[in-house]
C-alpha positions as CSV (number, residue, x, y, z in Angstrom):
1,X,36.7,48.4,-53.1
2,X,40.0,47.5,-52.0
3,X,40.8,46.4,-48.1
4,X,43.6,49.4,-47.9
5,X,42.2,52.1,-48.6
6,X,43.8,55.9,-49.6
7,X,43.3,58.2,-46.9
8,X,40.6,60.8,-47.4
9,X,42.9,63.2,-48.3
10,X,43.9,61.9,-51.5
11,X,41.0,61.8,-52.9
12,X,42.1,62.9,-56.4
13,X,38.8,62.8,-58.3
14,X,37.1,65.1,-55.6
15,X,40.0,67.7,-56.0
16,X,40.7,67.2,-59.3
17,X,37.5,67.7,-60.6
18,X,37.2,70.9,-57.8
19,X,40.2,72.2,-59.6
20,X,38.3,71.5,-63.2
21,X,35.5,74.2,-62.4
22,X,37.4,77.2,-60.4
23,X,39.8,76.8,-63.7
24,X,36.0,77.1,-66.0
25,X,35.2,79.6,-63.9
26,X,39.2,81.2,-63.9
27,X,39.0,81.3,-67.4
28,X,35.8,82.6,-68.4
29,X,36.4,85.8,-65.4
30,X,39.8,85.7,-67.6
31,X,38.0,86.5,-70.8
32,X,35.5,88.7,-69.8
33,X,37.6,90.8,-68.8
34,X,40.5,90.3,-72.0
35,X,37.0,91.5,-73.9
36,X,36.0,93.9,-71.9
37,X,39.7,95.6,-72.6
38,X,39.3,95.1,-76.0
39,X,36.3,97.1,-76.2
40,X,37.3,99.7,-73.7
41,X,41.8,100.1,-75.6
42,X,42.6,99.5,-72.4
43,X,45.6,97.0,-72.6
44,X,46.1,96.4,-69.1
45,X,42.8,94.7,-68.3
46,X,43.5,93.0,-71.6
47,X,46.6,91.2,-70.1
48,X,45.5,90.6,-66.3
49,X,42.3,88.6,-68.5
50,X,45.7,86.6,-70.4
51,X,46.7,85.7,-67.0
52,X,43.1,84.7,-65.7
53,X,42.5,82.7,-68.6
54,X,46.1,80.5,-68.2
55,X,46.0,80.5,-65.0
56,X,42.2,79.2,-64.7
57,X,43.4,77.2,-68.3
58,X,46.7,75.5,-66.3
59,X,44.3,75.0,-63.1
60,X,41.7,72.8,-65.6
61,X,45.0,71.0,-67.1
62,X,45.6,70.4,-62.6
63,X,41.9,68.9,-61.8
64,X,42.5,66.9,-65.1
65,X,45.7,65.3,-64.3
66,X,44.5,64.6,-60.4
67,X,41.6,63.0,-61.6
68,X,44.0,60.7,-64.4
69,X,45.9,59.9,-61.4
70,X,43.3,58.7,-58.9
71,X,41.9,56.0,-62.0
72,X,45.3,54.8,-62.2
73,X,45.3,54.5,-58.4
74,X,41.8,52.7,-58.7
75,X,43.1,50.5,-61.1
76,X,46.0,49.6,-59.7
77,X,44.8,48.5,-55.4
78,X,42.6,46.6,-57.3
79,X,45.0,44.8,-59.4
80,X,46.7,44.2,-56.1
81,X,43.3,42.9,-54.7
82,X,43.1,40.4,-57.4
83,X,46.8,39.1,-57.4
84,X,46.1,38.8,-53.4
85,X,42.9,36.3,-54.4
C-alpha cells in the first residue's frame, strides 16, 4: 500500500472492469441485431447492429486501457514508496 492514495474517483481498475463488461454486452447485442437483420433482410438493422458491435469493442478497449493505466499508477506508487525507504 502507499502512503498517499489516489482519490477514490480514480479507481480505474473497477471502472475499467465495468467498461469491459458493458462493452461485451453491447457487442453481443449488436451481433444479435446484425444477425436478425441478416435473417429478415433488413439492412438497416444490420447496420445498427454493426454500429453497436463497434461501440462495444471500443468500450472494451477503453476498459482495458483503464485497467492498464491503473496497474502503471500502482506500480509507480510502489516504486516511489520504495525509493523513500
